[in-house]
PLY file of the C-alpha trace (Angstrom):
ply
format ascii 1.0
element vertex 350
property float x
property float y
property float z
element edge 349
property int vertex1
property int vertex2
end_header
-4.41 42.41 -8.52
-5.28 39.20 -6.75
-4.65 35.67 -9.16
-5.89 33.31 -8.34
-3.72 29.99 -8.63
-5.82 27.38 -7.75
-3.93 24.06 -6.03
-4.23 21.30 -4.29
-3.28 19.44 -1.15
-4.03 16.33 0.56
-5.88 17.58 3.21
-6.41 15.49 6.05
-3.24 13.79 8.01
-2.19 9.69 8.01
-4.20 7.97 10.59
-2.18 4.42 11.14
-2.89 0.65 11.91
-0.63 -2.02 12.04
-2.12 -5.79 11.49
1.15 -8.22 11.69
1.01 -11.81 10.71
4.23 -14.16 10.16
3.29 -14.93 6.68
5.51 -15.01 3.64
3.77 -14.68 0.15
3.10 -18.12 -1.92
3.83 -18.94 -5.08
0.74 -21.27 -6.02
2.60 -23.17 -8.87
5.20 -24.85 -6.36
4.53 -24.30 -2.94
7.97 -22.08 -2.57
7.59 -18.27 -1.32
7.75 -16.10 -3.65
11.67 -15.05 -4.70
13.04 -11.64 -7.02
15.87 -12.65 -7.53
14.31 -15.85 -9.83
11.78 -13.71 -11.17
13.15 -10.77 -13.24
10.33 -9.11 -14.69
9.96 -8.41 -18.44
9.50 -5.47 -20.32
6.32 -3.35 -20.38
5.28 0.01 -21.22
4.65 2.87 -18.64
0.72 3.13 -18.09
-0.98 6.43 -17.71
-4.12 7.34 -15.91
-5.87 10.71 -15.15
-8.11 11.59 -12.26
-7.90 12.39 -8.55
-7.14 11.58 -4.88
-6.35 12.35 -1.06
-4.33 10.41 2.91
-3.17 7.44 6.19
-3.39 5.14 8.47
-1.89 1.30 9.12
-2.84 -1.97 11.08
-0.46 -4.54 12.29
-1.11 -8.28 12.27
0.93 -10.41 14.99
1.55 -13.94 15.58
4.83 -13.21 18.52
7.54 -10.17 18.26
4.40 -7.85 18.56
7.45 -5.46 19.75
8.76 -5.59 15.86
5.67 -3.21 14.52
4.89 -5.89 10.95
6.76 -5.59 8.26
4.77 -2.84 6.68
6.23 1.07 6.77
4.80 4.19 5.56
4.82 7.94 6.45
2.61 10.95 5.03
3.93 14.70 5.16
2.20 17.75 3.91
4.99 19.64 2.13
4.23 21.07 -0.87
1.01 19.36 -2.08
1.13 16.61 0.21
3.38 12.96 -0.13
2.57 9.67 1.49
4.27 6.07 0.56
3.48 2.58 2.05
5.90 -0.40 1.96
5.06 -3.82 2.40
8.26 -6.35 3.35
7.95 -9.66 2.09
9.03 -12.66 4.40
9.42 -14.79 2.26
12.58 -14.23 1.52
13.47 -14.80 5.43
13.21 -19.00 3.87
14.17 -19.12 0.80
15.83 -22.17 -0.08
19.64 -21.74 0.75
20.32 -17.73 1.38
16.67 -18.83 3.87
19.55 -20.18 6.03
22.36 -17.79 5.74
19.48 -15.20 6.70
17.97 -17.04 9.39
21.83 -17.67 11.07
22.41 -14.04 10.97
18.71 -12.60 11.94
17.36 -11.22 8.89
14.35 -9.23 9.86
11.81 -9.01 6.71
10.57 -5.79 8.08
14.06 -3.96 7.90
14.19 -3.41 4.50
10.33 -1.78 3.84
11.08 0.20 7.01
14.96 1.69 5.36
13.13 1.81 2.26
10.60 4.28 3.44
13.34 6.36 6.32
14.81 6.94 2.55
11.85 8.36 1.03
11.51 10.66 3.23
14.90 12.05 3.96
15.17 12.29 -0.11
11.72 14.85 -0.74
13.74 17.61 -0.59
16.51 17.00 -3.14
16.36 19.02 -6.30
16.38 16.34 -8.08
13.59 14.75 -7.23
11.07 17.58 -8.74
8.44 16.03 -7.65
8.61 12.67 -9.12
7.56 9.86 -7.57
10.17 7.70 -9.75
12.50 9.73 -9.14
12.25 9.30 -5.87
11.53 5.24 -5.71
15.02 5.06 -7.52
16.84 7.32 -5.02
15.35 5.78 -1.95
16.12 2.35 -3.36
19.69 3.01 -4.36
20.20 4.02 -0.52
18.84 1.06 1.18
21.32 -1.54 2.20
19.38 -3.50 3.94
19.02 -7.08 2.92
15.19 -7.97 1.86
12.98 -7.25 -0.61
9.18 -4.90 -0.70
6.38 -3.58 -2.50
5.83 0.01 -2.77
3.96 2.68 -3.49
4.84 6.59 -3.64
2.00 9.27 -4.10
3.02 13.07 -4.72
0.41 15.89 -5.01
1.14 18.87 -7.23
-0.33 22.29 -5.83
-1.86 22.04 -9.68
-4.13 19.62 -8.42
-1.95 16.14 -10.18
-1.73 13.25 -8.03
2.14 11.04 -9.47
1.86 7.80 -8.67
5.13 5.20 -8.74
4.29 1.94 -7.68
6.08 -1.43 -7.53
3.59 -4.83 -6.72
0.48 -4.97 -4.75
0.26 -1.95 -2.68
-2.51 -0.11 -4.09
-4.21 2.93 -4.64
-8.21 4.11 -4.90
-9.81 7.46 -5.51
-13.53 8.06 -4.14
-15.13 10.66 -6.12
-19.32 11.89 -5.05
-20.02 7.43 -4.02
-17.63 5.98 -6.79
-14.39 4.68 -7.32
-12.84 6.96 -9.93
-9.35 5.58 -10.10
-7.34 2.47 -9.79
-4.32 1.58 -9.55
-3.46 -1.69 -10.63
-0.94 -4.94 -8.96
2.02 -6.30 -10.69
2.14 -10.15 -10.39
4.52 -12.26 -11.85
2.06 -15.37 -10.79
-0.80 -15.36 -8.68
0.52 -14.18 -4.71
3.76 -13.19 -6.25
3.97 -9.82 -6.68
6.96 -7.84 -8.54
9.03 -5.52 -5.92
12.07 -3.90 -5.26
14.93 -6.08 -3.81
18.09 -6.24 -2.56
19.24 -8.00 -5.08
20.40 -6.85 -8.68
17.89 -9.29 -10.82
14.47 -7.70 -8.75
12.65 -5.11 -9.98
13.75 -1.75 -10.28
12.11 2.18 -10.57
12.30 1.45 -14.22
9.46 -0.61 -13.26
7.08 0.67 -11.58
4.00 2.14 -12.65
4.18 5.82 -13.40
0.09 7.88 -13.32
-1.21 10.40 -12.89
-4.30 11.66 -11.08
-6.00 14.98 -11.66
-7.54 16.26 -8.38
-11.16 18.53 -7.38
-12.52 18.74 -4.51
-13.86 16.33 -1.88
-11.79 13.79 -3.52
-10.95 10.74 -1.33
-8.08 8.96 -1.88
-7.24 5.62 -0.06
-4.32 3.88 -0.59
-2.43 0.84 1.32
-0.63 -3.06 1.41
-2.58 -5.78 -0.05
-3.71 -6.43 3.31
-5.96 -3.68 3.05
-7.64 -4.55 -0.52
-7.32 -8.56 -0.15
-9.53 -8.10 2.77
-12.13 -5.73 1.86
-14.15 -5.25 -1.11
-14.68 -1.84 -3.12
-18.36 -0.89 -1.75
-17.06 -1.58 1.79
-14.60 0.98 0.87
-17.09 3.68 0.40
-19.06 2.41 2.97
-17.02 3.25 5.35
-15.32 6.59 3.79
-19.12 7.91 3.11
-19.57 7.25 6.77
-16.89 8.10 8.83
-16.88 12.30 9.86
-13.26 12.15 9.39
-10.05 10.76 7.83
-8.42 9.28 10.68
-12.08 7.56 11.62
-12.10 5.86 8.32
-8.90 5.20 8.18
-9.49 3.16 11.77
-12.69 1.93 10.62
-10.96 0.34 7.28
-8.11 -1.05 9.32
-10.20 -2.75 11.46
-12.71 -3.60 9.27
-9.93 -5.80 6.90
-8.33 -7.28 10.25
-11.86 -8.49 10.86
-12.05 -10.15 7.68
-8.85 -11.34 7.53
-9.75 -13.47 10.52
-13.69 -15.07 9.34
-13.50 -18.37 8.90
-16.82 -17.08 7.03
-15.85 -14.29 4.44
-14.92 -14.62 1.19
-12.76 -12.59 0.80
-11.25 -10.53 -2.70
-8.36 -13.26 -1.61
-9.81 -16.00 -2.07
-12.03 -14.95 -5.05
-8.64 -14.53 -7.03
-7.49 -17.70 -6.38
-10.50 -18.89 -7.91
-10.84 -16.80 -10.78
-7.44 -17.98 -11.16
-7.79 -22.18 -10.43
-7.17 -22.80 -7.44
-9.97 -24.03 -5.90
-10.67 -27.16 -3.44
-12.29 -30.49 -4.60
-16.68 -30.07 -4.50
-16.94 -32.62 -1.74
-14.50 -30.89 0.35
-16.46 -28.05 0.25
-19.39 -29.96 1.32
-17.77 -30.31 4.34
-16.90 -26.22 4.66
-13.55 -26.60 3.34
-12.31 -23.90 1.90
-9.02 -22.45 -0.22
-6.14 -19.63 1.41
-2.75 -20.52 0.32
-0.48 -23.26 -0.25
-3.49 -25.11 -1.58
-3.78 -25.62 2.19
-7.94 -26.13 3.24
-9.03 -24.53 5.87
-12.69 -22.64 6.97
-10.90 -19.52 7.18
-11.58 -16.76 4.11
-9.81 -13.63 4.71
-6.17 -13.14 4.41
-3.73 -13.09 7.41
-1.89 -9.86 6.58
-0.56 -7.07 8.27
-2.41 -4.15 6.68
-1.72 -0.50 6.17
-4.46 2.40 5.71
-4.30 5.98 4.44
-6.70 7.96 3.89
-6.85 11.50 2.20
-9.01 14.59 0.98
-9.15 17.28 -1.24
-9.91 20.49 0.35
-9.87 24.30 -0.49
-8.35 26.59 1.49
-6.88 30.71 1.12
-3.65 31.13 1.76
-1.63 34.85 1.09
0.58 34.80 -2.18
3.61 36.24 -2.06
1.74 39.79 -3.23
0.02 39.98 0.17
-3.44 38.76 -2.18
-5.19 35.88 -1.52
-5.06 32.93 -3.59
-7.08 30.20 -3.11
-5.65 26.63 -2.46
-6.10 22.79 -1.97
-4.13 22.28 1.47
-3.18 20.03 3.82
-4.27 20.04 7.44
-2.02 17.10 9.38
-4.44 16.33 11.68
-4.31 12.01 11.74
-3.66 9.71 14.51
-1.95 6.61 14.79
-3.35 3.19 16.94
-1.79 -0.38 16.98
-5.17 -2.77 17.03
-3.85 -6.52 17.88
-4.70 -9.48 16.45
-7.01 -12.23 17.08
-4.23 -14.61 16.60
0 1
1 2
2 3
3 4
4 5
5 6
6 7
7 8
8 9
9 10
10 11
11 12
12 13
13 14
14 15
15 16
16 17
17 18
18 19
19 20
20 21
21 22
22 23
23 24
24 25
25 26
26 27
27 28
28 29
29 30
30 31
31 32
32 33
33 34
34 35
35 36
36 37
37 38
38 39
39 40
40 41
41 42
42 43
43 44
44 45
45 46
46 47
47 48
48 49
49 50
50 51
51 52
52 53
53 54
54 55
55 56
56 57
57 58
58 59
59 60
60 61
61 62
62 63
63 64
64 65
65 66
66 67
67 68
68 69
69 70
70 71
71 72
72 73
73 74
74 75
75 76
76 77
77 78
78 79
79 80
80 81
81 82
82 83
83 84
84 85
85 86
86 87
87 88
88 89
89 90
90 91
91 92
92 93
93 94
94 95
95 96
96 97
97 98
98 99
99 100
100 101
101 102
102 103
103 104
104 105
105 106
106 107
107 108
108 109
109 110
110 111
111 112
112 113
113 114
114 115
115 116
116 117
117 118
118 119
119 120
120 121
121 122
122 123
123 124
124 125
125 126
126 127
127 128
128 129
129 130
130 131
131 132
132 133
133 134
134 135
135 136
136 137
137 138
138 139
139 140
140 141
141 142
142 143
143 144
144 145
145 146
146 147
147 148
148 149
149 150
150 151
151 152
152 153
153 154
154 155
155 156
156 157
157 158
158 159
159 160
160 161
161 162
162 163
163 164
164 165
165 166
166 167
167 168
168 169
169 170
170 171
171 172
172 173
173 174
174 175
175 176
176 177
177 178
178 179
179 180
180 181
181 182
182 183
183 184
184 185
185 186
186 187
187 188
188 189
189 190
190 191
191 192
192 193
193 194
194 195
195 196
196 197
197 198
198 199
199 200
200 201
201 202
202 203
203 204
204 205
205 206
206 207
207 208
208 209
209 210
210 211
211 212
212 213
213 214
214 215
215 216
216 217
217 218
218 219
219 220
220 221
221 222
222 223
223 224
224 225
225 226
226 227
227 228
228 229
229 230
230 231
231 232
232 233
233 234
234 235
235 236
236 237
237 238
238 239
239 240
240 241
241 242
242 243
243 244
244 245
245 246
246 247
247 248
248 249
249 250
250 251
251 252
252 253
253 254
254 255
255 256
256 257
257 258
258 259
259 260
260 261
261 262
262 263
263 264
264 265
265 266
266 267
267 268
268 269
269 270
270 271
271 272
272 273
273 274
274 275
275 276
276 277
277 278
278 279
279 280
280 281
281 282
282 283
283 284
284 285
285 286
286 287
287 288
288 289
289 290
290 291
291 292
292 293
293 294
294 295
295 296
296 297
297 298
298 299
299 300
300 301
301 302
302 303
303 304
304 305
305 306
306 307
307 308
308 309
309 310
310 311
311 312
312 313
313 314
314 315
315 316
316 317
317 318
318 319
319 320
320 321
321 322
322 323
323 324
324 325
325 326
326 327
327 328
328 329
329 330
330 331
331 332
332 333
333 334
334 335
335 336
336 337
337 338
338 339
339 340
340 341
341 342
342 343
343 344
344 345
345 346
346 347
347 348
348 349
Protein backbone atom coordinates (compact mmCIF):
# COMPACT_ATOMS: atom_id res chain seq x y z
CA UNK A 1 0.00 0.00 0.00
CA UNK A 2 1.33 3.40 -0.92
CA UNK A 3 1.70 5.81 1.96
CA UNK A 4 1.81 9.52 1.27
CA UNK A 5 4.50 11.29 3.23
CA UNK A 6 4.08 15.02 2.59
CA UNK A 7 7.38 16.83 2.32
CA UNK A 8 8.49 20.16 1.01
CA UNK A 9 11.55 21.39 -0.79
CA UNK A 10 12.53 24.72 -2.21
CA UNK A 11 11.52 24.49 -5.83
CA UNK A 12 13.57 27.19 -7.41
CA UNK A 13 17.29 27.82 -7.26
CA UNK A 14 19.50 30.83 -6.80
CA UNK A 15 19.54 33.81 -9.03
CA UNK A 16 22.26 36.15 -7.87
CA UNK A 17 23.13 39.70 -8.63
CA UNK A 18 25.73 41.81 -6.90
CA UNK A 19 25.68 45.53 -6.36
CA UNK A 20 28.88 46.38 -4.58
CA UNK A 21 29.48 49.61 -2.71
CA UNK A 22 32.36 50.44 -0.38
CA UNK A 23 30.66 52.28 2.42
CA UNK A 24 30.84 51.27 6.10
CA UNK A 25 27.76 51.01 8.26
CA UNK A 26 27.63 54.17 10.33
CA UNK A 27 26.97 55.03 13.94
CA UNK A 28 24.65 58.05 13.89
CA UNK A 29 25.35 58.75 17.54
CA UNK A 30 28.96 59.73 16.99
CA UNK A 31 29.79 59.38 13.33
CA UNK A 32 32.05 56.35 13.85
CA UNK A 33 31.59 53.05 12.06
CA UNK A 34 29.71 50.36 13.95
CA UNK A 35 32.24 48.07 15.66
CA UNK A 36 31.13 44.85 17.40
CA UNK A 37 33.77 44.61 20.17
CA UNK A 38 32.29 47.72 21.78
CA UNK A 39 28.72 46.63 21.26
CA UNK A 40 28.16 43.38 23.17
CA UNK A 41 24.63 42.05 22.88
CA UNK A 42 22.20 42.23 25.81
CA UNK A 43 20.35 39.12 26.99
CA UNK A 44 17.22 38.50 24.93
CA UNK A 45 14.72 35.68 24.37
CA UNK A 46 14.77 33.69 21.15
CA UNK A 47 11.45 34.49 19.44
CA UNK A 48 9.81 31.62 17.60
CA UNK A 49 7.31 32.13 14.81
CA UNK A 50 5.52 29.82 12.40
CA UNK A 51 4.59 30.23 8.70
CA UNK A 52 5.99 29.39 5.14
CA UNK A 53 8.71 30.02 2.35
CA UNK A 54 11.08 29.57 -0.91
CA UNK A 55 15.26 30.37 -3.06
CA UNK A 56 18.27 33.12 -4.36
CA UNK A 57 19.81 36.11 -6.37
CA UNK A 58 22.72 38.59 -5.73
CA UNK A 59 23.54 42.20 -6.82
CA UNK A 60 26.81 44.08 -6.30
CA UNK A 61 27.13 47.87 -6.12
CA UNK A 62 30.59 49.03 -7.10
CA UNK A 63 32.89 52.02 -6.79
CA UNK A 64 36.18 50.57 -7.91
CA UNK A 65 37.78 47.19 -7.20
CA UNK A 66 35.00 45.58 -9.21
CA UNK A 67 36.97 42.35 -9.39
CA UNK A 68 36.55 41.81 -5.64
CA UNK A 69 32.86 41.12 -6.18
CA UNK A 70 31.53 43.01 -3.15
CA UNK A 71 31.26 42.09 0.51
CA UNK A 72 28.09 39.98 0.35
CA UNK A 73 28.32 36.20 0.00
CA UNK A 74 25.72 33.45 -0.34
CA UNK A 75 25.07 29.82 -1.21
CA UNK A 76 21.95 27.81 -2.04
CA UNK A 77 21.60 24.03 -2.28
CA UNK A 78 18.76 21.59 -2.84
CA UNK A 79 20.05 19.11 -0.23
CA UNK A 80 17.13 17.49 1.64
CA UNK A 81 14.37 20.10 1.46
CA UNK A 82 16.72 22.92 0.54
CA UNK A 83 19.06 25.34 2.29
CA UNK A 84 20.49 28.78 1.63
CA UNK A 85 22.52 31.39 3.48
CA UNK A 86 23.50 35.04 3.02
CA UNK A 87 26.29 36.94 4.80
CA UNK A 88 26.97 40.67 4.52
CA UNK A 89 30.55 41.67 5.38
CA UNK A 90 30.82 44.91 7.36
CA UNK A 91 33.40 47.27 5.88
CA UNK A 92 33.40 49.52 8.96
CA UNK A 93 35.90 47.13 10.53
CA UNK A 94 38.58 48.24 8.11
CA UNK A 95 38.55 51.86 9.19
CA UNK A 96 37.88 51.73 12.92
CA UNK A 97 40.34 53.76 14.99
CA UNK A 98 43.72 52.11 15.72
CA UNK A 99 42.74 48.67 14.48
CA UNK A 100 41.80 50.22 11.17
CA UNK A 101 45.39 51.35 10.70
CA UNK A 102 46.75 47.90 11.52
CA UNK A 103 44.28 46.13 9.25
CA UNK A 104 44.69 48.65 6.44
CA UNK A 105 48.43 48.05 6.47
CA UNK A 106 47.75 44.33 6.19
CA UNK A 107 45.27 44.90 3.35
CA UNK A 108 42.38 43.37 5.28
CA UNK A 109 39.42 42.76 2.96
CA UNK A 110 36.05 42.82 4.79
CA UNK A 111 34.65 40.47 2.13
CA UNK A 112 36.94 37.64 3.26
CA UNK A 113 35.10 37.09 6.53
CA UNK A 114 31.65 36.82 4.94
CA UNK A 115 32.93 34.57 2.16
CA UNK A 116 34.71 32.21 4.56
CA UNK A 117 31.67 32.11 6.85
CA UNK A 118 29.44 31.12 3.92
CA UNK A 119 31.97 28.60 2.61
CA UNK A 120 32.17 26.97 6.03
CA UNK A 121 28.37 26.92 6.29
CA UNK A 122 28.18 25.05 3.01
CA UNK A 123 30.95 22.62 3.99
CA UNK A 124 29.33 21.68 7.31
CA UNK A 125 25.90 20.91 5.84
CA UNK A 126 26.37 17.14 5.96
CA UNK A 127 27.83 17.11 9.46
CA UNK A 128 25.69 14.82 11.67
CA UNK A 129 25.78 17.32 14.51
CA UNK A 130 23.91 19.88 12.39
CA UNK A 131 20.72 17.77 12.29
CA UNK A 132 18.93 20.36 10.14
CA UNK A 133 19.47 23.08 12.75
CA UNK A 134 20.60 26.42 11.22
CA UNK A 135 21.72 27.75 14.59
CA UNK A 136 24.11 24.82 15.08
CA UNK A 137 25.31 25.24 11.50
CA UNK A 138 26.04 28.90 12.25
CA UNK A 139 27.92 27.92 15.41
CA UNK A 140 30.21 25.49 13.59
CA UNK A 141 30.74 27.77 10.58
CA UNK A 142 31.62 30.72 12.81
CA UNK A 143 34.03 28.66 14.93
CA UNK A 144 35.83 27.53 11.76
CA UNK A 145 36.14 31.05 10.31
CA UNK A 146 39.62 32.51 10.80
CA UNK A 147 39.40 35.70 8.72
CA UNK A 148 39.39 39.06 10.51
CA UNK A 149 36.15 41.00 10.28
CA UNK A 150 32.43 40.70 10.88
CA UNK A 151 29.21 40.00 9.02
CA UNK A 152 25.47 39.91 9.39
CA UNK A 153 24.09 36.51 8.38
CA UNK A 154 20.91 34.52 7.77
CA UNK A 155 20.62 30.74 7.27
CA UNK A 156 17.40 28.99 6.24
CA UNK A 157 16.92 25.21 6.10
CA UNK A 158 13.76 23.52 4.80
CA UNK A 159 12.69 20.18 6.27
CA UNK A 160 10.72 17.63 4.27
CA UNK A 161 7.91 18.07 6.78
CA UNK A 162 7.38 21.52 5.32
CA UNK A 163 8.99 23.53 8.12
CA UNK A 164 11.52 26.19 7.25
CA UNK A 165 14.01 26.81 10.06
CA UNK A 166 15.74 30.18 10.16
CA UNK A 167 18.63 31.56 12.20
CA UNK A 168 19.74 35.16 11.66
CA UNK A 169 22.11 37.64 13.26
CA UNK A 170 21.78 41.28 12.21
CA UNK A 171 19.80 42.75 9.35
CA UNK A 172 19.85 40.18 6.56
CA UNK A 173 16.17 39.36 6.14
CA UNK A 174 13.57 36.95 4.82
CA UNK A 175 9.93 37.39 3.84
CA UNK A 176 7.30 34.81 2.95
CA UNK A 177 4.69 35.80 0.37
CA UNK A 178 1.43 33.86 0.17
CA UNK A 179 -1.46 34.81 -2.10
CA UNK A 180 -0.17 38.31 -2.69
CA UNK A 181 0.56 39.16 0.95
CA UNK A 182 3.63 39.13 3.18
CA UNK A 183 2.69 36.41 5.66
CA UNK A 184 5.97 36.28 7.56
CA UNK A 185 8.97 38.54 7.97
CA UNK A 186 12.11 38.33 10.07
CA UNK A 187 13.03 41.31 12.25
CA UNK A 188 16.47 42.96 12.10
CA UNK A 189 18.64 43.14 15.22
CA UNK A 190 20.33 46.48 15.85
CA UNK A 191 22.34 48.00 18.67
CA UNK A 192 21.06 51.33 17.38
CA UNK A 193 20.05 52.72 14.00
CA UNK A 194 22.23 51.38 11.17
CA UNK A 195 24.45 49.37 13.52
CA UNK A 196 23.26 45.75 13.26
CA UNK A 197 24.28 42.77 15.33
CA UNK A 198 27.23 41.01 13.69
CA UNK A 199 29.01 37.69 13.87
CA UNK A 200 32.66 38.71 14.24
CA UNK A 201 36.23 37.54 14.69
CA UNK A 202 36.35 39.29 18.07
CA UNK A 203 35.38 37.53 21.30
CA UNK A 204 33.13 40.41 22.39
CA UNK A 205 31.04 40.33 19.22
CA UNK A 206 27.82 38.39 18.67
CA UNK A 207 27.68 34.59 18.38
CA UNK A 208 25.20 31.93 17.29
CA UNK A 209 23.57 32.30 20.73
CA UNK A 210 22.44 35.80 19.76
CA UNK A 211 20.65 34.57 16.64
CA UNK A 212 16.93 35.06 16.22
CA UNK A 213 15.57 31.56 15.60
CA UNK A 214 12.27 31.08 13.77
CA UNK A 215 10.33 28.20 12.22
CA UNK A 216 7.91 28.66 9.34
CA UNK A 217 5.35 26.13 8.06
CA UNK A 218 5.16 26.07 4.26
CA UNK A 219 2.42 25.29 1.79
CA UNK A 220 2.68 24.75 -1.94
CA UNK A 221 3.04 27.98 -3.90
CA UNK A 222 4.60 29.99 -1.08
CA UNK A 223 7.32 32.37 -2.22
CA UNK A 224 10.37 33.39 -0.20
CA UNK A 225 12.35 36.53 -0.73
CA UNK A 226 15.55 36.74 1.29
CA UNK A 227 18.37 39.24 1.06
CA UNK A 228 20.97 41.47 2.64
CA UNK A 229 20.04 44.90 3.95
CA UNK A 230 20.95 46.37 0.57
CA UNK A 231 17.68 44.88 -0.71
CA UNK A 232 15.31 45.77 2.11
CA UNK A 233 16.77 49.27 2.66
CA UNK A 234 15.88 50.16 -0.93
CA UNK A 235 12.62 48.39 -1.73
CA UNK A 236 9.19 48.28 -0.07
CA UNK A 237 7.10 45.19 0.66
CA UNK A 238 4.46 46.10 -1.91
CA UNK A 239 7.13 46.44 -4.58
CA UNK A 240 8.47 43.01 -3.65
CA UNK A 241 4.98 41.51 -3.91
CA UNK A 242 4.37 43.16 -7.29
CA UNK A 243 7.69 42.01 -8.76
CA UNK A 244 7.25 38.44 -7.53
CA UNK A 245 3.65 38.17 -8.76
CA UNK A 246 4.50 39.61 -12.20
CA UNK A 247 7.64 37.49 -12.77
CA UNK A 248 7.33 34.22 -14.74
CA UNK A 249 9.82 32.42 -12.49
CA UNK A 250 12.13 32.78 -9.51
CA UNK A 251 15.17 33.59 -11.64
CA UNK A 252 13.36 36.48 -13.26
CA UNK A 253 11.96 37.65 -9.92
CA UNK A 254 15.39 37.64 -8.27
CA UNK A 255 16.97 39.58 -11.11
CA UNK A 256 14.10 42.08 -11.22
CA UNK A 257 14.23 42.68 -7.46
CA UNK A 258 18.00 43.14 -7.47
CA UNK A 259 17.84 45.56 -10.37
CA UNK A 260 14.97 47.54 -8.82
CA UNK A 261 16.87 47.83 -5.53
CA UNK A 262 19.96 49.00 -7.43
CA UNK A 263 17.88 51.56 -9.31
CA UNK A 264 16.35 52.91 -6.10
CA UNK A 265 19.76 53.08 -4.41
CA UNK A 266 20.96 55.69 -6.92
CA UNK A 267 17.63 57.51 -7.39
CA UNK A 268 17.89 61.09 -6.10
CA UNK A 269 14.09 61.36 -5.87
CA UNK A 270 13.25 58.03 -4.20
CA UNK A 271 12.27 58.13 -0.53
CA UNK A 272 13.59 54.73 0.50
CA UNK A 273 12.73 52.53 3.51
CA UNK A 274 16.19 53.43 4.82
CA UNK A 275 15.61 57.21 4.73
CA UNK A 276 12.11 56.81 6.17
CA UNK A 277 13.48 54.78 9.07
CA UNK A 278 16.16 57.42 9.65
CA UNK A 279 13.48 60.08 10.02
CA UNK A 280 11.45 57.86 12.33
CA UNK A 281 14.53 57.58 14.58
CA UNK A 282 14.90 61.35 14.69
CA UNK A 283 17.58 61.76 12.05
CA UNK A 284 16.37 64.48 9.75
CA UNK A 285 17.49 67.74 8.16
CA UNK A 286 16.35 71.25 9.18
CA UNK A 287 13.14 72.49 7.53
CA UNK A 288 14.94 75.33 5.74
CA UNK A 289 17.34 72.86 4.10
CA UNK A 290 14.38 70.73 3.02
CA UNK A 291 13.15 73.75 1.09
CA UNK A 292 16.41 73.56 -0.86
CA UNK A 293 15.81 69.89 -1.60
CA UNK A 294 18.23 68.44 0.95
CA UNK A 295 17.49 65.01 2.40
CA UNK A 296 19.21 62.87 5.01
CA UNK A 297 21.59 60.16 3.86
CA UNK A 298 24.06 58.64 6.33
CA UNK A 299 26.40 60.30 8.86
CA UNK A 300 24.21 63.45 8.97
CA UNK A 301 25.37 64.32 5.44
CA UNK A 302 22.85 66.12 3.26
CA UNK A 303 22.55 64.60 -0.17
CA UNK A 304 19.64 64.69 -2.59
CA UNK A 305 19.84 60.90 -3.02
CA UNK A 306 17.34 58.99 -0.91
CA UNK A 307 18.37 55.42 -1.65
CA UNK A 308 21.17 53.64 0.19
CA UNK A 309 24.18 52.52 -1.84
CA UNK A 310 25.15 49.06 -0.63
CA UNK A 311 25.85 45.51 -1.74
CA UNK A 312 22.59 43.79 -2.65
CA UNK A 313 21.95 40.07 -2.40
CA UNK A 314 18.56 38.57 -3.28
CA UNK A 315 17.29 35.01 -2.96
CA UNK A 316 13.90 34.01 -4.32
CA UNK A 317 12.36 30.54 -3.98
CA UNK A 318 9.04 28.79 -4.43
CA UNK A 319 7.57 25.69 -2.80
CA UNK A 320 6.34 23.14 -5.32
CA UNK A 321 4.98 19.58 -5.10
CA UNK A 322 6.50 16.77 -7.15
CA UNK A 323 6.22 12.98 -7.03
CA UNK A 324 9.22 10.86 -6.08
CA UNK A 325 9.52 7.08 -5.47
CA UNK A 326 9.61 5.90 -1.86
CA UNK A 327 11.79 3.06 -0.53
CA UNK A 328 9.14 0.45 -1.37
CA UNK A 329 8.68 1.54 -4.96
CA UNK A 330 5.49 3.51 -4.43
CA UNK A 331 4.99 7.15 -5.29
CA UNK A 332 5.21 9.76 -2.59
CA UNK A 333 4.10 13.36 -2.90
CA UNK A 334 6.97 15.66 -2.07
CA UNK A 335 7.86 19.34 -2.28
CA UNK A 336 11.04 19.13 -4.35
CA UNK A 337 13.50 21.86 -5.22
CA UNK A 338 14.78 21.76 -8.78
CA UNK A 339 17.77 24.11 -8.89
CA UNK A 340 17.46 26.16 -12.05
CA UNK A 341 18.62 29.59 -11.00
CA UNK A 342 21.03 31.92 -12.70
CA UNK A 343 23.57 34.54 -11.69
CA UNK A 344 24.35 37.92 -13.17
CA UNK A 345 26.39 40.98 -12.27
CA UNK A 346 24.83 44.40 -12.57
CA UNK A 347 27.39 47.21 -12.34
CA UNK A 348 26.62 50.21 -10.20
CA UNK A 349 25.91 53.54 -11.80
CA UNK A 350 28.64 54.84 -9.52
